[in-house]
C-alpha positions in Angstrom: 77.0 105.6 101.5 80.3 106.3 103.2 82.3 103.8 105.2 84.9 104.5 107.9 88.2 102.8 106.9 89.4 102.3 110.5 92.8 100.9 109.7 93.8 103.9 107.6 92.3 106.4 110.0 94.3 104.9 112.8 97.4 105.0 110.7 96.9 108.7 109.9 96.4 109.5 113.6 99.6 107.6 114.5 101.5 109.4 111.7 100.6 112.8 113.1 102.2 111.7 116.4 105.5 111.3 114.5 105.4 114.3 112.1 103.2 117.4 111.7 103.1 116.9 108.0 101.7 113.6 106.4 101.9 112.9 102.7 98.9 110.6 101.8 99.5 109.1 98.4 97.6 106.6 96.3 96.1 106.0 92.9 93.2 108.0 91.6 89.9 107.0 93.2 91.6 105.0 95.9 89.6 107.0 98.5 92.0 109.6 99.7 89.5 112.4 99.8 86.8 110.4 101.5 89.3 109.1 104.0 90.5 112.6 104.9 86.9 113.9 105.3 86.4 111.0 107.7 89.0 112.4 110.1 87.5 114.2 113.1 88.0 117.9 113.7 89.7 118.8 110.4 89.5 121.8 108.1 89.4 120.7 104.5 90.9 122.6 101.5 90.4 121.4 98.0 93.5 122.7 96.1 91.8 122.1 92.7 89.6 125.1 93.4 91.0 128.5 92.3 89.7 130.3 95.4 91.5 127.9 97.6 94.8 128.3 95.7 94.4 132.1 96.1 93.8 131.7 99.8 97.1 129.8 100.1 99.3 132.2 98.0 100.8 133.6 101.2 101.8 130.4 103.1 102.8 132.2 106.3 99.5 134.0 106.7 97.6 130.9 105.8 99.4 128.8 108.3 99.2 131.5 111.0 95.4 131.4 110.7 95.4 127.7 111.4 97.5 127.5 114.5 96.6 124.4 116.6 94.3 123.0 113.9 94.2 119.8 111.8 94.2 120.5 108.1 93.6 118.5 104.9 95.2 119.9 101.7 93.6 117.7 99.0 95.4 117.5 95.6 98.2 119.7 97.0 100.3 119.4 93.8 97.8 121.8 92.2 99.5 124.6 94.1 102.2 126.6 92.4 104.9 125.7 94.9 103.5 123.0 97.2 106.8 121.9 98.8 107.4 125.5 100.0 104.1 125.5 101.9 104.8 122.1 103.5 108.4 122.9 104.3 107.3 126.1 106.1 104.6 124.2 107.9 107.0 121.5 109.1 109.8 123.9 110.2 107.8 126.8 111.6 104.3 125.7 112.3 104.6 122.3 114.0 101.3 122.8 115.8 99.4 122.8 112.5 98.8 119.2 111.7 98.6 118.7 107.9 97.7 115.8 105.7 98.4 116.6 102.1 97.2 114.2 99.3 98.5 113.4 95.8 98.5 110.6 93.3 102.2 110.0 93.1 105.5 110.0 94.9 106.8 113.5 95.7 109.8 113.0 93.4 107.5 112.5 90.4 106.4 116.1 90.2 108.7 118.9 89.1 106.7 121.2 91.4 108.1 119.5 94.4 111.5 121.1 94.5 112.1 119.7 97.9 111.0 116.2 98.8 110.7 117.1 102.5 113.1 114.4 103.6 113.0 114.1 107.4 110.0 116.5 107.6 107.1 114.3 106.6 105.5 110.9 107.2 104.3 109.1 104.0 101.3 106.8 103.9 100.5 104.9 100.7 96.7 104.3 100.5 96.4 101.0 98.7 93.3 99.5 97.1 91.1 97.8 99.7 92.8 95.3 102.0 91.4 92.9 104.5 90.6 95.4 107.2 88.7 97.5 104.6 86.6 94.5 103.7 85.6 94.1 107.4 84.6 97.8 107.5 82.6 97.7 104.3 80.7 94.6 105.6 79.6 93.4 102.2 80.7 91.0 99.5 83.0 88.0 99.5 86.7 88.1 98.7 85.9 86.8 95.2 83.9 90.0 94.6 86.9 92.1 95.7 89.2 90.2 93.4 86.9 90.6 90.3 85.6 94.2 90.9 88.9 95.4 92.4 89.8 97.5 95.5 88.8 101.0 94.4 85.9 101.6 96.8 83.4 103.0 94.2 84.1 100.1 91.9 83.9 97.5 94.7 80.5 98.8 95.7 78.9 98.3 92.3 76.4 95.5 91.7 77.7 94.8 88.2 81.1 95.2 86.7 81.4 99.0 86.0 83.1 98.6 82.5 82.6 102.3 81.6 84.1 103.4 84.9 87.3 101.5 84.2 87.7 103.3 80.8 86.9 106.6 82.4 89.5 106.0 85.0 92.3 105.4 82.5 91.2 108.5 80.5 91.4 110.6 83.7 94.6 109.1 84.7 96.2 110.0 81.4 94.8 113.6 81.5 95.2 114.5 85.1 98.2 112.5 86.3 100.4 111.5 83.4 100.1 114.8 81.5 100.4 117.0 84.5 103.3 115.2 86.1 105.2 113.8 83.1 103.9 115.4 80.0 104.4 112.2 78.0 103.3 112.0 74.4 101.5 109.3 72.3 98.4 108.6 74.3 97.5 105.5 72.2 100.9 103.9 72.8 100.8 104.7 76.5 97.3 103.2 76.9 98.4 100.1 74.9 101.4 99.7 77.2 99.1 100.1 80.2 96.7 97.4 78.8 99.5 94.9 78.2 100.9 95.4 81.7 97.5 94.7 83.2 97.1 91.5 81.0 100.6 90.2 81.8 100.6 91.4 85.4 102.9 89.4 87.7 105.1 88.2 84.8 108.8 88.9 84.3 109.2 92.2 82.6 111.3 92.6 79.4 111.2 96.1 77.9 112.0 94.9 74.4 108.8 92.7 74.3 106.6 95.9 74.6 108.4 98.1 72.1 106.9 96.7 68.9 103.3 96.2 70.1 103.2 99.8 71.4 105.2 101.2 68.5 107.7 102.9 70.8 111.4 102.6 71.6 112.8 100.6 74.4 113.8 103.8 76.1 110.2 105.1 76.0 109.0 101.8 77.5 111.3 102.4 80.4 110.0 106.0 80.8 106.4 104.7 80.7 107.2 102.1 83.4 108.8 104.8 85.6 105.7 106.9 85.3 103.4 104.1 86.3 105.6 103.1 89.2 105.8 106.7 90.5 102.0 107.0 90.4 101.6 103.6 92.2 99.8 102.0 89.2 102.4 99.2 89.1 104.6 97.6 91.7 108.0 96.5 90.5 109.3 93.4 92.4 113.0 92.8 91.8 114.9 89.5 92.2 116.2 88.3 95.5 119.7 87.0 94.8 123.2 86.5 96.1 124.4 86.7 92.5 124.8 82.9 92.2 125.3 81.6 88.7 122.0 79.8 88.6 119.8 82.7 89.8 118.0 85.4 87.8 119.6 88.6 89.0 118.2 91.5 87.0 114.8 90.9 85.4 111.9 92.3 87.6 108.4 91.2 87.8 105.7 93.9 87.4 102.4 93.7 89.2 99.3 95.8 88.4 98.0 97.9 91.3 94.5 96.3 91.4 92.9 93.0 90.6 89.8 94.7 89.1 91.9 96.2 86.3 93.5 92.8 85.6 90.1 91.2 85.4 88.8 94.0 83.2 91.6 93.9 80.7 91.6 90.1 80.6 87.9 90.3 79.7 86.7 88.4 82.8 83.1 88.8 83.8 83.3 86.0 86.3 86.3 84.3 88.0 87.0 80.7 87.1 88.7 78.5 89.7 92.0 78.6 87.6 92.0 82.4 87.9 91.8 82.6 91.7 95.5 81.8 92.3 96.9 84.7 90.3 94.5 87.2 91.7 95.1 85.9 95.3 98.9 86.5 94.7 98.1 90.1 93.8 95.9 90.5 96.9 98.6 89.1 99.1 101.1 91.6 97.7 98.6 94.5 98.2 98.1 93.3 101.9 101.8 93.3 102.6 102.3 96.8 101.1 99.4 98.2 103.1 100.2 96.5 106.4 104.0 96.5 106.4 104.4 100.0 105.1 108.1 100.1 104.2 108.9 96.4 103.8 111.1 95.4 100.9 109.5 92.7 98.8 111.4 90.6 96.2 110.9 87.4 94.3 113.3 84.5 93.5 113.8 82.5 90.3 116.6 80.2 89.1 117.5 79.4 85.6 115.8 76.0 85.8 112.4 77.8 86.2 111.9 77.3 89.9 110.3 80.4 91.3 109.1 81.7 94.7 106.4 84.3 94.6 107.9 86.7 97.3 111.0 86.9 99.4 111.2 89.3 102.3 114.9 90.2 103.0 115.8 91.0 106.6 118.9 92.7 107.7 121.0 90.4 109.8 118.3 87.7 109.7 117.4 84.9 107.3 115.0 85.8 104.5 111.3 84.8 104.5 110.1 83.0 101.4 106.3 83.3 100.6 104.3 81.1 98.2 100.7 82.2 97.5 98.1 79.6 97.0 94.3 79.9 96.8 94.1 76.3 97.9 96.8 74.7 100.1 96.3 71.4 98.3 97.6 72.9 95.1 101.1 73.6 96.6 103.9 71.9 94.7 107.0 72.0 96.8 109.6 71.8 94.0 110.3 75.5 93.8 110.4 76.0 97.5 112.7 73.1 97.9 115.1 74.6 95.3 115.1 77.9 97.3 115.7 76.0 100.5 118.7 74.3 99.0 120.1 77.7 98.0 119.2 79.3 101.3 118.9 76.6 103.9 118.5 79.1 106.8 115.4 80.7 105.2 112.0 80.6 106.8 109.6 79.2 104.2 105.8 79.6 104.2 102.7 79.1 102.1 99.9 81.6 102.6 96.7 80.0 101.5 93.1 81.3 101.4 91.8 78.0 102.9 94.1 77.8 105.9 92.5 79.0 109.1 95.0 77.4 111.5 98.7 77.3 110.8 100.6 74.0 110.5 104.0 72.8 109.4 104.8 70.2 106.8 108.1 68.6 106.0 108.5 68.8 102.2 111.3 67.3 100.1 113.9 67.8 102.8 112.7 71.1 104.3 110.0 72.5 106.6 107.3 74.7 105.1 104.7 76.5 107.3 101.2 76.9 106.0 99.3 79.9 107.3 96.5 82.4 106.6 97.2 85.9 105.2 96.5 87.4 108.6 99.0 85.1 110.2 101.6 86.0 107.6 101.2 89.7 108.0 101.1 89.5 111.8 104.3 87.5 111.8 106.1 89.9 109.5 104.9 92.9 111.6 106.7 91.4 114.6 110.0 90.9 112.7 
């Protein structure tokens, strides 16, 4: 059964109003193909097929035949020179509306000799977010957290353990090998597994070198490949370089709660697990809804930590703490942040808050709100 992901369809239509070429990126099986096939009045080309690649060998003739049409070029990186085709389309065939899909950033592939700066609009299709859950009309949020946000995984009735392993095998063979040609599959998969298990923690390359039997430099290369393919999100510190602040060490988040649960061996979610998975879900929602927003975290050397900080040019930052239950909020870390940044707007986004309210906490004001309230307020900034 196919579902129309209305939020993303609307975003694609809006993107076409800005640019004639749209780059739709997202991890393997995030639903790029199904989404594109849900668009109305499009011609679909699967670039994995040899006959399609032959058809596109002459870009000008190909584009000439599509004047005034809406076109999907799925897995466009399979073409010999995909950036040439998209550049010609943007510069000389603006009436051909193209959405091209791929599993990485354009800069990740050597085939993209031109990253099409100023010629394209980029959309990052994340794992399922709140609007998708409404469209799919099934399952509670807890199901989404345990099974993950890849649509085919989410729709399963029992945890698809084999599918998780098949995903990582295909990811290594079709994404990592084609884009980066990295070596030592066992080391790479061990690194991937450790990142899923430790997701959300502070990343130190040296701690991965020995367990994965690789050098610190190789750890850094592996992390770059995972970031470029959207498998991890690197969240760097928010700092004014004060002596008491962590200024360099990033936190690394896995792209999907289902993979975290799988690699941690969870077949059911305990109450203690919900907080960490909710934090990942909030991050996913902000990435999906806010598109280009910069997301940081804050930590001082006494161990006080704020989950996310949204910097704003010319405006005070917004600090965000994620709590499954508002009752579990401990204001010590937020108060430490408020002492360092008294002008900041501080909020707690909790699953059990339906109506926003404000609480004075240890000398500062903290606003409690739902995830929808948080994202809507950030969209207006």
